[in-house]
Backbone as JSON Lines, residues from 0, in Angstrom:
{"i":0,"aa":"X","n":[28.07,24.72,-58.83],"ca":[27.58,24.04,-57.65],"c":[27.53,22.52,-57.87]}
{"i":1,"aa":"X","n":[27.0,22.1,-59.04],"ca":[26.91,20.67,-59.33],"c":[28.31,20.05,-59.39]}
{"i":2,"aa":"X","n":[29.26,20.82,-59.91],"ca":[30.64,20.32,-60.01],"c":[31.22,20.07,-58.63]}
{"i":3,"aa":"X","n":[30.97,20.99,-57.68],"ca":[31.47,20.81,-56.3],"c":[30.84,19.59,-55.64]}
{"i":4,"aa":"X","n":[29.55,19.4,-55.86],"ca":[28.86,18.25,-55.27],"c":[29.44,16.96,-55.85]}
{"i":5,"aa":"X","n":[29.7,16.94,-57.15],"ca":[30.29,15.76,-57.79],"c":[31.66,15.45,-57.2]}
{"i":6,"aa":"X","n":[32.47,16.49,-57.01],"ca":[33.8,16.31,-56.44],"c":[33.69,15.77,-55.02]}
{"i":7,"aa":"X","n":[32.75,16.28,-54.25],"ca":[32.56,15.81,-52.86],"c":[32.17,14.34,-52.87]}
{"i":8,"aa":"X","n":[31.26,13.93,-53.77],"ca":[30.86,12.53,-53.85],"c":[32.03,11.63,-54.26]}
{"i":9,"aa":"X","n":[32.86,12.09,-55.15],"ca":[34.04,11.32,-55.57],"c":[34.98,11.14,-54.38]}
{"i":10,"aa":"X","n":[35.22,12.21,-53.64],"ca":[36.1,12.13,-52.46],"c":[35.52,11.17,-51.42]}
{"i":11,"aa":"X","n":[34.23,11.29,-51.15],"ca":[33.59,10.4,-50.18],"c":[33.68,8.95,-50.66]}
{"i":12,"aa":"X","n":[33.49,8.72,-51.96],"ca":[33.6,7.37,-52.52],"c":[34.99,6.8,-52.36]}
{"i":13,"aa":"X","n":[36.01,7.62,-52.63],"ca":[37.4,7.16,-52.47],"c":[37.72,6.82,-51.02]}
{"i":14,"aa":"X","n":[37.24,7.65,-50.11],"ca":[37.45,7.37,-48.69],"c":[36.77,6.07,-48.3]}
{"i":15,"aa":"X","n":[35.54,5.86,-48.79],"ca":[34.81,4.63,-48.5],"c":[35.5,3.39,-49.04]}
{"i":16,"aa":"X","n":[35.98,3.47,-50.27],"ca":[36.69,2.34,-50.87],"c":[37.96,2.03,-50.1]}
{"i":17,"aa":"X","n":[38.7,3.07,-49.71],"ca":[39.92,2.87,-48.92],"c":[39.6,2.21,-47.6]}
{"i":18,"aa":"X","n":[38.52,2.64,-46.93],"ca":[38.12,2.07,-45.65],"c":[37.75,0.6,-45.81]}
{"i":19,"aa":"X","n":[36.95,0.3,-46.83],"ca":[36.52,-1.08,-47.05],"c":[37.72,-1.97,-47.37]}
{"i":20,"aa":"X","n":[38.58,-1.5,-48.26],"ca":[39.75,-2.3,-48.64],"c":[40.65,-2.57,-47.43]}
{"i":21,"aa":"X","n":[40.85,-1.56,-46.6],"ca":[41.68,-1.71,-45.41],"c":[41.09,-2.75,-44.47]}
{"i":22,"aa":"X","n":[39.79,-2.73,-44.27],"ca":[39.16,-3.68,-43.35],"c":[39.1,-5.09,-43.93]}
{"i":23,"aa":"X","n":[38.88,-5.21,-45.24],"ca":[38.83,-6.54,-45.85],"c":[40.19,-7.22,-45.73]}
{"i":24,"aa":"X","n":[41.26,-6.47,-45.91],"ca":[42.59,-7.07,-45.93],"c":[43.33,-6.9,-44.6]}
{"i":25,"aa":"X","n":[42.63,-6.54,-43.55],"ca":[43.28,-6.3,-42.27],"c":[44.03,-7.54,-41.78]}
{"i":26,"aa":"X","n":[43.38,-8.7,-41.81],"ca":[44.04,-9.91,-41.34],"c":[45.25,-10.25,-42.2]}
{"i":27,"aa":"X","n":[45.13,-10.07,-43.5],"ca":[46.26,-10.35,-44.39],"c":[47.43,-9.44,-44.07]}
{"i":28,"aa":"X","n":[47.16,-8.16,-43.89],"ca":[48.25,-7.22,-43.56],"c":[48.88,-7.56,-42.22]}
{"i":29,"aa":"X","n":[48.07,-7.98,-41.25],"ca":[48.6,-8.4,-39.95],"c":[49.51,-9.62,-40.15]}
{"i":30,"aa":"X","n":[49.1,-10.51,-41.02],"ca":[49.88,-11.7,-41.33],"c":[51.24,-11.31,-41.91]}
{"i":31,"aa":"X","n":[51.25,-10.35,-42.82],"ca":[52.5,-9.9,-43.43],"c":[53.37,-9.22,-42.37]}
{"i":32,"aa":"X","n":[52.76,-8.48,-41.45],"ca":[53.54,-7.86,-40.37],"c":[54.23,-8.93,-39.53]}
{"i":33,"aa":"X","n":[53.54,-10.04,-39.31],"ca":[54.16,-11.15,-38.57],"c":[55.38,-11.65,-39.34]}
{"i":34,"aa":"X","n":[55.22,-11.81,-40.65],"ca":[56.34,-12.26,-41.48],"c":[57.49,-11.27,-41.39]}
{"i":35,"aa":"X","n":[57.2,-9.99,-41.53],"ca":[58.24,-8.97,-41.54],"c":[58.88,-8.77,-40.17]}
{"i":36,"aa":"X","n":[58.2,-9.16,-39.1],"ca":[58.76,-9.01,-37.75],"c":[59.58,-10.22,-37.33]}
{"i":37,"aa":"X","n":[59.91,-11.08,-38.27],"ca":[60.84,-12.18,-38.07],"c":[60.42,-13.17,-36.98]}
{"i":38,"aa":"X","n":[59.15,-13.49,-36.94],"ca":[58.71,-14.55,-36.04],"c":[58.94,-15.91,-36.67]}
{"i":39,"aa":"X","n":[59.41,-15.89,-37.91],"ca":[59.7,-17.13,-38.61],"c":[60.88,-17.81,-37.92]}
{"i":40,"aa":"X","n":[60.8,-19.12,-37.84],"ca":[61.86,-19.86,-37.16],"c":[61.51,-20.1,-35.71]}
{"i":41,"aa":"X","n":[60.44,-19.46,-35.23],"ca":[59.99,-19.77,-33.88],"c":[59.39,-21.17,-33.93]}
{"i":42,"aa":"X","n":[58.92,-21.65,-32.82],"ca":[58.35,-22.99,-32.79],"c":[57.11,-23.11,-33.66]}
{"i":43,"aa":"X","n":[56.47,-21.98,-33.96],"ca":[55.21,-22.01,-34.67],"c":[55.37,-21.93,-36.19]}
{"i":44,"aa":"X","n":[56.28,-21.11,-36.68],"ca":[56.38,-20.85,-38.11],"c":[57.68,-21.39,-38.7]}
{"i":45,"aa":"X","n":[57.56,-22.05,-39.84],"ca":[58.73,-22.59,-40.53],"c":[59.31,-21.6,-41.52]}
{"i":46,"aa":"X","n":[58.49,-20.68,-41.98],"ca":[58.9,-19.71,-42.99],"c":[57.68,-19.17,-43.68]}
{"i":47,"aa":"X","n":[57.84,-18.8,-44.96],"ca":[56.68,-18.36,-45.71],"c":[56.85,-18.68,-47.19]}
{"i":48,"aa":"X","n":[55.71,-18.67,-47.87],"ca":[55.67,-18.85,-49.32],"c":[55.22,-17.54,-49.93]}
{"i":49,"aa":"X","n":[55.8,-17.21,-51.07],"ca":[55.4,-16.01,-51.78],"c":[55.26,-16.34,-53.27]}
{"i":50,"aa":"X","n":[54.1,-16.0,-53.82],"ca":[53.86,-16.11,-55.25],"c":[53.43,-14.72,-55.69]}
{"i":51,"aa":"X","n":[54.38,-13.96,-56.18],"ca":[54.17,-12.56,-56.49],"c":[53.05,-12.36,-57.49]}
{"i":52,"aa":"X","n":[53.01,-13.17,-58.53],"ca":[51.99,-13.03,-59.58],"c":[50.57,-13.11,-59.0]}
{"i":53,"aa":"X","n":[50.39,-13.96,-58.01],"ca":[49.06,-14.19,-57.42],"c":[48.82,-13.38,-56.15]}
{"i":54,"aa":"X","n":[49.78,-12.55,-55.77],"ca":[49.7,-11.75,-54.54],"c":[49.52,-12.63,-53.3]}
{"i":55,"aa":"X","n":[50.23,-13.76,-53.28],"ca":[50.19,-14.67,-52.14],"c":[51.48,-14.52,-51.35]}
{"i":56,"aa":"X","n":[51.34,-14.33,-50.04],"ca":[52.48,-14.33,-49.11],"c":[51.92,-14.84,-47.78]}
{"i":57,"aa":"X","n":[52.21,-16.11,-47.49],"ca":[51.63,-16.75,-46.32],"c":[52.67,-17.46,-45.48]}
{"i":58,"aa":"X","n":[52.42,-17.47,-44.18],"ca":[53.27,-18.21,-43.25],"c":[53.08,-19.71,-43.42]}
{"i":59,"aa":"X","n":[54.13,-20.44,-43.13],"ca":[54.12,-21.89,-43.23],"c":[54.29,-22.49,-41.84]}
{"i":60,"aa":"X","n":[53.45,-23.47,-41.51],"ca":[53.63,-24.25,-40.3],"c":[53.9,-25.69,-40.71]}
{"i":61,"aa":"X","n":[54.5,-26.47,-39.84],"ca":[54.83,-27.85,-40.17],"c":[53.65,-28.76,-39.86]}
{"i":62,"aa":"X","n":[53.49,-29.8,-40.67],"ca":[52.42,-30.76,-40.47],"c":[52.07,-31.42,-41.79]}
{"i":63,"aa":"X","n":[50.8,-31.83,-41.94],"ca":[50.32,-32.33,-43.22],"c":[48.9,-31.8,-43.41]}
{"i":64,"aa":"X","n":[48.21,-32.3,-44.44],"ca":[46.9,-31.74,-44.76],"c":[45.9,-31.83,-43.62]}
{"i":65,"aa":"X","n":[46.09,-32.74,-42.69],"ca":[45.17,-32.83,-41.55],"c":[45.35,-31.68,-40.57]}
{"i":66,"aa":"X","n":[46.44,-30.92,-40.7],"ca":[46.71,-29.79,-39.82],"c":[46.23,-28.45,-40.38]}
{"i":67,"aa":"X","n":[45.54,-28.46,-41.52],"ca":[45.11,-27.2,-42.11],"c":[44.21,-26.46,-41.14]}
{"i":68,"aa":"X","n":[44.57,-25.21,-40.84],"ca":[43.8,-24.44,-39.88],"c":[44.16,-22.97,-40.03]}
{"i":69,"aa":"X","n":[43.2,-22.12,-39.84],"ca":[43.42,-20.67,-39.74],"c":[44.15,-20.05,-40.91]}
{"i":70,"aa":"X","n":[44.06,-20.65,-42.07],"ca":[44.61,-20.01,-43.25],"c":[46.11,-20.09,-43.41]}
{"i":71,"aa":"X","n":[46.78,-20.91,-42.62],"ca":[48.21,-21.08,-42.81],"c":[48.46,-22.13,-43.89]}
{"i":72,"aa":"X","n":[49.62,-22.08,-44.47],"ca":[50.05,-23.12,-45.39],"c":[50.82,-24.13,-44.56]}
{"i":73,"aa":"X","n":[50.52,-25.41,-44.76],"ca":[51.12,-26.47,-43.96],"c":[52.18,-27.2,-44.78]}
{"i":74,"aa":"X","n":[53.34,-27.41,-44.19],"ca":[54.46,-28.03,-44.9],"c":[54.72,-29.44,-44.39]}
{"i":75,"aa":"X","n":[54.91,-30.33,-45.33],"ca":[55.35,-31.68,-45.02],"c":[56.59,-31.93,-45.87]}
{"i":76,"aa":"X","n":[57.67,-32.37,-45.25],"ca":[58.91,-32.62,-45.99],"c":[59.2,-34.1,-46.0]}
{"i":77,"aa":"X","n":[59.49,-34.6,-47.18],"ca":[60.03,-35.95,-47.35],"c":[61.03,-35.85,-48.48]}
{"i":78,"aa":"X","n":[60.84,-36.54,-49.57],"ca":[61.72,-36.36,-50.73],"c":[61.46,-35.0,-51.38]}
{"i":79,"aa":"X","n":[60.3,-34.43,-51.1],"ca":[59.88,-33.15,-51.65],"c":[59.42,-32.24,-50.53]}
{"i":80,"aa":"X","n":[59.2,-30.99,-50.86],"ca":[58.54,-30.07,-49.94],"c":[57.11,-29.93,-50.43]}
{"i":81,"aa":"X","n":[56.17,-30.37,-49.62],"ca":[54.76,-30.36,-50.0],"c":[54.05,-29.33,-49.13]}
{"i":82,"aa":"X","n":[53.35,-28.4,-49.79],"ca":[52.61,-27.36,-49.07],"c":[51.13,-27.51,-49.36]}
{"i":83,"aa":"X","n":[50.35,-27.67,-48.3],"ca":[48.91,-27.78,-48.4],"c":[48.31,-26.45,-47.93]}
{"i":84,"aa":"X","n":[47.3,-25.96,-48.65],"ca":[46.62,-24.74,-48.24],"c":[45.18,-24.76,-48.72]}
{"i":85,"aa":"X","n":[44.28,-24.23,-47.89],"ca":[42.88,-24.14,-48.28],"c":[42.72,-23.18,-49.45]}
{"i":86,"aa":"X","n":[41.69,-23.39,-50.23],"ca":[41.35,-22.48,-51.33],"c":[40.49,-21.36,-50.76]}
{"i":87,"aa":"X","n":[41.13,-20.53,-49.92],"ca":[40.45,-19.38,-49.32],"c":[41.25,-18.13,-49.62]}
{"i":88,"aa":"X","n":[40.62,-16.98,-49.44],"ca":[41.24,-15.69,-49.72],"c":[42.61,-15.58,-49.07]}
{"i":89,"aa":"X","n":[43.58,-15.12,-49.83],"ca":[44.96,-14.86,-49.41],"c":[45.74,-16.12,-49.06]}
{"i":90,"aa":"X","n":[45.17,-17.3,-49.25],"ca":[45.95,-18.52,-49.1],"c":[46.13,-19.06,-50.51]}
{"i":91,"aa":"X","n":[45.37,-20.07,-50.91],"ca":[45.53,-20.64,-52.24],"c":[44.28,-20.49,-53.11]}
{"i":92,"aa":"X","n":[43.4,-19.54,-52.78],"ca":[42.2,-19.34,-53.58],"c":[42.53,-19.05,-55.05]}
{"i":93,"aa":"X","n":[43.56,-18.28,-55.29],"ca":[43.9,-17.89,-56.66],"c":[44.91,-18.83,-57.32]}
{"i":94,"aa":"X","n":[45.22,-19.94,-56.68],"ca":[46.24,-20.85,-57.21],"c":[45.89,-21.39,-58.59]}
{"i":95,"aa":"X","n":[44.59,-21.47,-58.87],"ca":[44.19,-21.97,-60.2],"c":[44.63,-21.02,-61.32]}
{"i":96,"aa":"X","n":[45.06,-19.81,-60.99],"ca":[45.57,-18.85,-61.98],"c":[47.06,-19.01,-62.26]}
{"i":97,"aa":"X","n":[47.71,-19.92,-61.58],"ca":[49.15,-20.09,-61.79],"c":[49.4,-20.75,-63.14]}
{"i":98,"aa":"X","n":[50.55,-20.45,-63.73],"ca":[50.89,-20.99,-65.05],"c":[52.26,-21.65,-65.01]}
{"i":99,"aa":"X","n":[52.49,-22.53,-65.96],"ca":[53.81,-23.13,-66.09],"c":[54.81,-22.0,-66.37]}
{"i":100,"aa":"X","n":[55.93,-22.03,-65.66],"ca":[56.95,-20.99,-65.8],"c":[56.87,-19.91,-64.73]}
{"i":101,"aa":"X","n":[55.76,-19.84,-63.98],"ca":[55.65,-18.85,-62.91],"c":[56.63,-19.16,-61.78]}
{"i":102,"aa":"X","n":[57.04,-18.11,-61.07],"ca":[58.0,-18.28,-59.97],"c":[57.32,-18.31,-58.61]}
{"i":103,"aa":"X","n":[57.92,-19.1,-57.73],"ca":[57.47,-19.24,-56.35],"c":[58.69,-19.08,-55.47]}
{"i":104,"aa":"X","n":[58.55,-18.34,-54.38],"ca":[59.65,-18.17,-53.44],"c":[59.26,-18.76,-52.1]}
{"i":105,"aa":"X","n":[60.17,-19.57,-51.54],"ca":[60.02,-20.04,-50.17],"c":[61.13,-19.4,-49.35]}
{"i":106,"aa":"X","n":[60.79,-18.98,-48.15],"ca":[61.79,-18.52,-47.2],"c":[61.74,-19.51,-46.05]}
{"i":107,"aa":"X","n":[62.78,-20.36,-45.97],"ca":[62.86,-21.4,-44.94],"c":[64.29,-21.47,-44.46]}
{"i":108,"aa":"X","n":[64.47,-21.63,-43.15],"ca":[65.8,-21.7,-42.54],"c":[66.66,-20.49,-42.92]}
{"i":109,"aa":"X","n":[66.05,-19.3,-42.87],"ca":[66.73,-18.04,-43.2],"c":[67.33,-18.04,-44.6]}
{"i":110,"aa":"X","n":[66.71,-18.74,-45.52],"ca":[67.21,-18.82,-46.88],"c":[66.06,-18.68,-47.87]}
{"i":111,"aa":"X","n":[66.28,-17.86,-48.91],"ca":[65.32,-17.77,-50.0],"c":[65.59,-18.92,-50.97]}
{"i":112,"aa":"X","n":[64.55,-19.66,-51.3],"ca":[64.66,-20.74,-52.28],"c":[63.63,-20.45,-53.37]}
{"i":113,"aa":"X","n":[64.1,-20.4,-54.6],"ca":[63.24,-20.05,-55.72],"c":[62.89,-21.29,-56.54]}
{"i":114,"aa":"X","n":[61.65,-21.32,-57.0],"ca":[61.15,-22.44,-57.8],"c":[60.45,-21.89,-59.04]}
{"i":115,"aa":"X","n":[60.38,-22.74,-60.05],"ca":[59.66,-22.41,-61.28],"c":[58.66,-23.53,-61.53]}
{"i":116,"aa":"X","n":[57.4,-23.16,-61.79],"ca":[56.33,-24.14,-62.02],"c":[56.6,-24.9,-63.31]}
{"i":117,"aa":"X","n":[56.56,-26.25,-63.2],"ca":[56.79,-27.07,-64.38],"c":[55.61,-27.97,-64.75]}
{"i":118,"aa":"X","n":[54.65,-28.14,-63.83],"ca":[53.49,-28.98,-64.14],"c":[52.32,-28.58,-63.25]}
{"i":119,"aa":"X","n":[51.12,-28.7,-63.8],"ca":[49.88,-28.39,-63.07],"c":[48.87,-29.46,-63.48]}
{"i":120,"aa":"X","n":[48.2,-30.07,-62.5],"ca":[47.19,-31.05,-62.84],"c":[46.18,-31.19,-61.71]}
{"i":121,"aa":"X","n":[45.1,-31.9,-61.99],"ca":[44.02,-32.11,-61.02],"c":[43.93,-33.61,-60.73]}
{"i":122,"aa":"X","n":[43.78,-33.94,-59.45],"ca":[43.63,-35.34,-59.04],"c":[42.44,-35.48,-58.11]}
{"i":123,"aa":"X","n":[41.98,-36.7,-57.95],"ca":[40.99,-37.01,-56.93],"c":[41.67,-36.91,-55.57]}
{"i":124,"aa":"X","n":[40.96,-36.52,-54.55],"ca":[41.57,-36.31,-53.23],"c":[42.27,-37.54,-52.67]}
{"i":125,"aa":"X","n":[41.93,-38.72,-53.15],"ca":[42.55,-39.95,-52.66],"c":[43.65,-40.47,-53.58]}
{"i":126,"aa":"X","n":[44.02,-39.69,-54.58],"ca":[45.0,-40.17,-55.56],"c":[46.36,-39.49,-55.46]}
{"i":127,"aa":"X","n":[46.72,-38.99,-54.3],"ca":[48.04,-38.37,-54.16],"c":[49.12,-39.43,-54.29]}
{"i":128,"aa":"X","n":[50.04,-39.22,-55.2],"ca":[51.21,-40.08,-55.28],"c":[52.37,-39.22,-55.76]}
{"i":129,"aa":"X","n":[53.12,-38.69,-54.82],"ca":[54.22,-37.8,-55.16],"c":[55.56,-38.53,-55.14]}
{"i":130,"aa":"X","n":[55.53,-39.87,-55.04],"ca":[56.77,-40.63,-54.93],"c":[57.62,-40.56,-56.2]}
{"i":131,"aa":"X","n":[57.01,-40.22,-57.33],"ca":[57.78,-40.14,-58.57],"c":[58.6,-38.85,-58.67]}
{"i":132,"aa":"X","n":[58.36,-37.93,-57.74],"ca":[59.09,-36.66,-57.73],"c":[60.2,-36.69,-56.69]}
{"i":133,"aa":"X","n":[61.28,-35.98,-56.96],"ca":[62.38,-35.83,-56.02],"c":[62.84,-34.38,-56.04]}
{"i":134,"aa":"X","n":[62.97,-33.81,-54.86],"ca":[63.47,-32.44,-54.69],"c":[62.6,-31.41,-55.41]}
{"i":135,"aa":"X","n":[61.29,-31.58,-55.32],"ca":[60.34,-30.65,-55.94],"c":[59.56,-29.92,-54.86]}
{"i":136,"aa":"X","n":[59.0,-28.79,-55.23],"ca":[58.01,-28.1,-54.41],"c":[56.66,-28.49,-54.98]}
{"i":137,"aa":"X","n":[55.78,-28.99,-54.11],"ca":[54.46,-29.43,-54.54],"c":[53.42,-28.65,-53.73]}
{"i":138,"aa":"X","n":[52.54,-27.94,-54.44],"ca":[51.46,-27.19,-53.81],"c":[50.16,-27.93,-54.05]}
{"i":139,"aa":"X","n":[49.33,-28.05,-53.01],"ca":[48.07,-28.78,-53.12],"c":[46.96,-27.94,-52.49]}
{"i":140,"aa":"X","n":[45.86,-27.79,-53.23],"ca":[44.68,-27.12,-52.68],"c":[43.43,-27.79,-53.23]}
{"i":141,"aa":"X","n":[42.3,-27.54,-52.57],"ca":[41.05,-28.16,-53.01],"c":[40.42,-27.34,-54.14]}
{"i":142,"aa":"X","n":[39.66,-28.03,-54.95],"ca":[38.87,-27.38,-56.0],"c":[37.4,-27.67,-55.69]}
{"i":143,"aa":"X","n":[36.85,-28.62,-56.39],"ca":[35.47,-29.03,-56.14],"c":[35.52,-30.25,-55.24]}
{"i":144,"aa":"X","n":[34.6,-30.35,-54.35],"ca":[34.47,-31.41,-53.35],"c":[35.63,-32.4,-53.24]}
{"i":145,"aa":"X","n":[35.8,-33.28,-54.21],"ca":[36.81,-34.33,-54.09],"c":[38.03,-34.12,-54.98]}
{"i":146,"aa":"X","n":[38.13,-32.97,-55.63],"ca":[39.25,-32.71,-56.53],"c":[40.29,-31.82,-55.87]}
{"i":147,"aa":"X","n":[41.54,-32.08,-56.22],"ca":[42.66,-31.27,-55.7],"c":[43.49,-30.76,-56.87]}
{"i":148,"aa":"X","n":[43.87,-29.5,-56.78],"ca":[44.78,-28.9,-57.74],"c":[46.19,-29.14,-57.23]}
{"i":149,"aa":"X","n":[47.06,-29.65,-58.09],"ca":[48.44,-29.93,-57.72],"c":[49.35,-29.12,-58.63]}
{"i":150,"aa":"X","n":[50.3,-28.41,-58.03],"ca":[51.28,-27.63,-58.77],"c":[52.66,-28.19,-58.43]}
{"i":151,"aa":"X","n":[53.42,-28.53,-59.45],"ca":[54.78,-29.07,-59.27],"c":[55.76,-28.0,-59.74]}
{"i":152,"aa":"X","n":[56.77,-27.71,-58.9],"ca":[57.77,-26.71,-59.26],"c":[59.17,-27.26,-58.98]}
{"i":153,"aa":"X","n":[60.12,-26.87,-59.82],"ca":[61.51,-27.29,-59.63],"c":[62.34,-26.1,-59.17]}
{"i":154,"aa":"X","n":[63.44,-26.4,-58.48],"ca":[64.32,-25.33,-58.01],"c":[64.85,-24.53,-59.19]}
{"i":155,"aa":"X","n":[64.98,-23.24,-58.95],"ca":[65.42,-22.33,-59.99],"c":[66.51,-21.44,-59.4]}
{"i":156,"aa":"X","n":[67.69,-21.48,-59.96],"ca":[68.8,-20.68,-59.44],"c":[68.64,-19.2,-59.69]}
{"i":157,"aa":"X","n":[67.95,-18.84,-60.76],"ca":[67.79,-17.44,-61.12],"c":[66.39,-16.99,-60.77]}
{"i":158,"aa":"X","n":[66.26,-15.83,-60.13],"ca":[64.96,-15.32,-59.75],"c":[64.69,-13.98,-60.41]}
{"i":159,"aa":"X","n":[63.44,-13.75,-60.71],"ca":[63.03,-12.45,-61.23],"c":[62.13,-11.74,-60.23]}
{"i":160,"aa":"X","n":[62.16,-12.18,-58.96],"ca":[61.36,-11.54,-57.92],"c":[61.8,-10.11,-57.74]}
């Protein structure tokens, strides 16, 4: 009898965990459905970024850091591709776990572009100077109040995605 009750509690626990996990990640899964339904390239979305190691897959909109809203990653293009994202769940919250050599995939203009992380550093929010870089992917997110985490990646012809 005790064994049956234990099994019932385990089953109820698994159902509860599945329910909670589904509801916590509902918005993220909806976001991925948008990506998979090819709304990219519309007036709203430029593409998406994917960092497999960190379980990040987010839509990209065009703009700069002043356009950060609703958990999207914002892209600004000049000599580099600069992506700004809040340090929130499923955006860039886990970006501090990235390492040199990790791969990043961008899907822009119906093309997969692969990058490899070559530098990571922290700057004051007013000390952005990316002019020394050319043709790089630069990821920027907030850390503590006035600090920003900056990730620099170079194009990589070979992907292990």
